[in-house]
GUKE-914512 format. One line per field, with one value per residue (C-alpha): x, y, z. Coordinates in nm, 3 decimals, always signed. Example, Ala and Ser with C-alpha at 12.3 -4.5 7.8 and 13.67 -1.06 7.14 Angstrom:
# residues 2
x: +1.230 +1.367
y: -0.450 -0.106
z: +0.780 +0.714
//
This chain:
# residues 201
x: +10.139 +10.424 +10.642 +10.563 +10.634 +10.973 +11.051 +10.951 +11.184 +11.465 +11.411 +11.394 +11.731 +11.881 +11.720 +11.826 +12.193 +12.171 +11.983 +12.248 +12.520 +12.332 +12.291 +12.665 +12.738 +12.493 +12.673 +12.989 +12.799 +12.840 +12.463 +12.141 +11.871 +11.613 +11.793 +11.834 +11.460 +11.387 +11.575 +11.435 +11.093 +11.169 +11.269 +10.946 +10.747 +10.892 +10.894 +10.655 +10.724 +11.069 +11.082 +11.423 +11.361 +11.062 +11.270 +11.556 +11.300 +11.115 +11.444 +11.524 +11.177 +11.249 +11.575 +11.394 +11.135 +10.837 +10.683 +10.362 +10.544 +10.785 +10.494 +10.347 +10.683 +10.715 +10.384 +10.473 +10.788 +10.567 +10.322 +10.620 +10.821 +10.891 +11.024 +11.036 +11.342 +11.203 +10.879 +11.094 +11.282 +10.955 +10.812 +11.127 +11.092 +10.714 +10.819 +11.090 +10.840 +10.576 +10.834 +10.907 +10.541 +10.499 +10.285 +10.481 +10.207 +10.199 +10.593 +10.601 +10.345 +10.557 +10.879 +10.737 +10.622 +10.974 +11.127 +10.923 +11.027 +11.397 +11.380 +11.241 +11.528 +11.798 +11.681 +11.650 +12.006 +12.220 +12.525 +12.387 +12.558 +12.340 +12.026 +12.180 +12.261 +11.890 +11.779 +12.000 +11.864 +11.504 +11.590 +11.738 +11.426 +11.201 +11.440 +11.434 +11.048 +11.045 +11.276 +11.036 +10.745 +10.926 +10.966 +11.341 +11.341 +11.204 +11.431 +11.738 +11.612 +11.591 +11.926 +12.088 +11.940 +12.088 +12.419 +12.453 +12.425 +12.675 +12.920 +12.896 +12.941 +13.259 +13.403 +13.344 +13.532 +13.756 +13.895 +13.548 +13.527 +13.140 +13.079 +13.290 +13.107 +12.751 +12.884 +12.960 +12.613 +12.470 +12.698 +12.594 +12.229 +12.250 +12.451 +12.209 +11.915 +12.123 +12.168 +11.801 +11.725 +11.971 +11.804 +11.471 +11.616
y: +17.339 +17.172 +17.472 +17.468 +17.097 +17.161 +17.443 +17.230 +16.946 +17.195 +17.344 +16.996 +16.896 +17.208 +17.157 +16.790 +16.873 +17.109 +16.859 +16.593 +16.833 +16.907 +16.531 +16.457 +16.743 +16.591 +16.266 +16.444 +16.620 +16.955 +17.004 +16.945 +16.686 +16.982 +17.177 +16.874 +16.799 +17.154 +17.095 +16.759 +16.907 +17.163 +16.886 +16.678 +16.995 +17.056 +16.679 +16.459 +16.155 +16.074 +15.761 +15.785 +16.147 +16.020 +15.741 +15.981 +16.211 +15.926 +15.823 +16.186 +16.228 +15.903 +16.063 +16.379 +16.162 +16.272 +15.924 +16.049 +16.242 +15.951 +15.722 +15.955 +15.994 +15.614 +15.584 +15.839 +15.641 +15.330 +15.523 +15.663 +15.338 +15.265 +14.913 +14.604 +14.701 +15.037 +14.867 +14.646 +14.947 +15.121 +14.826 +14.816 +15.187 +15.139 +14.848 +15.049 +15.312 +15.057 +14.917 +15.249 +15.307 +14.956 +14.821 +14.491 +14.297 +14.566 +14.593 +14.206 +14.220 +14.491 +14.303 +13.978 +14.153 +14.308 +13.967 +13.810 +14.084 +14.047 +13.678 +13.722 +13.972 +13.763 +13.456 +13.645 +13.773 +13.563 +13.755 +14.087 +14.139 +14.432 +14.234 +13.953 +14.202 +14.340 +13.981 +13.950 +14.285 +14.150 +13.835 +14.049 +14.265 +13.979 +13.832 +14.147 +14.158 +13.787 +13.873 +14.155 +13.917 +13.653 +13.411 +13.327 +13.012 +13.180 +13.476 +13.255 +13.082 +13.409 +13.535 +13.207 +13.246 +13.581 +13.452 +13.197 +13.452 +13.699 +13.412 +13.356 +13.738 +13.754 +13.456 +13.589 +13.918 +13.869 +14.216 +14.391 +14.553 +14.594 +14.223 +14.145 +14.404 +14.269 +13.917 +14.032 +14.178 +13.823 +13.658 +13.921 +13.869 +13.502 +13.532 +13.767 +13.527 +13.239 +13.460 +13.516 +13.159 +13.090 +13.344 +13.161 +12.819
z: +6.114 +5.943 +6.017 +6.393 +6.420 +6.254 +6.488 +6.785 +6.680 +6.620 +6.962 +7.120 +6.969 +7.116 +7.449 +7.448 +7.394 +7.693 +7.910 +7.835 +7.935 +8.271 +8.327 +8.276 +8.523 +8.760 +8.729 +8.833 +9.126 +8.958 +8.894 +9.090 +8.986 +9.011 +8.732 +8.509 +8.546 +8.429 +8.115 +8.049 +8.089 +7.825 +7.590 +7.632 +7.604 +7.258 +7.150 +7.355 +7.125 +7.219 +7.427 +7.581 +7.704 +7.910 +8.039 +8.156 +8.305 +8.495 +8.651 +8.750 +8.901 +9.112 +9.223 +9.328 +9.519 +9.297 +9.227 +9.070 +8.801 +8.772 +8.697 +8.441 +8.265 +8.277 +8.107 +7.835 +7.763 +7.705 +7.475 +7.269 +7.244 +6.873 +6.886 +7.111 +7.297 +7.372 +7.492 +7.727 +7.875 +7.933 +8.117 +8.331 +8.416 +8.503 +8.719 +8.895 +8.980 +9.102 +9.333 +9.484 +9.531 +9.702 +9.424 +9.391 +9.204 +8.944 +8.936 +8.885 +8.599 +8.428 +8.478 +8.352 +8.029 +7.992 +8.050 +7.773 +7.536 +7.636 +7.585 +7.230 +7.153 +7.303 +7.105 +6.781 +6.809 +7.039 +6.936 +7.055 +7.396 +7.496 +7.445 +7.657 +7.914 +7.909 +7.977 +8.286 +8.423 +8.372 +8.572 +8.843 +8.865 +8.906 +9.159 +9.358 +9.361 +9.462 +9.759 +9.862 +9.847 +10.044 +9.762 +9.822 +9.619 +9.316 +9.370 +9.371 +9.055 +8.870 +8.993 +8.885 +8.536 +8.506 +8.650 +8.385 +8.102 +8.281 +8.308 +7.931 +7.864 +8.094 +7.943 +7.585 +7.678 +7.991 +7.952 +7.988 +8.328 +8.290 +8.250 +8.558 +8.757 +8.678 +8.740 +9.103 +9.130 +9.057 +9.302 +9.573 +9.503 +9.537 +9.839 +9.995 +9.932 +10.086 +10.404 +10.431 +10.386 +10.674 +10.900 +10.822 +10.916
//
């Protein structure tokens, strides 16, 4: 009934606030992953249509080593995605779980679909720095899979495309510590590929 739906959404909001509190405590090493999972399971039980709750729950299941549940939660995040960015995030989460499961071909497929969405969003709004950052993450993910598959040249190409965008972000806001941090991630990834190349020579 409509009344039950309203009550469920009301309960979900309360449970979500508590789940976020638990999550923040976990990040400070003051709460266990298992307890945070219990809280988020309550949230999705009340409101199974919130994409971001499923994203968080999938990540928590991965942290707990429960990959079957992580995959299920990732699938639910995809089903409940309401816009293109949410779809891209869900594809990334699905890809991450697939990597942990050793399903590199499946992971790559998800990441490539996510990259296509990230490119579209970044082109549509070049001034949106979060969408630009999402694009660099997509390049990194495909690069990481390429490394695992032994495609080092392809990995480097993807890392370099991400690096080019991160350089622009860092130049546009020199005081932003996050942009500097992700810039070093790109340099490290490219350096690691170069080292692997050297070991193969």
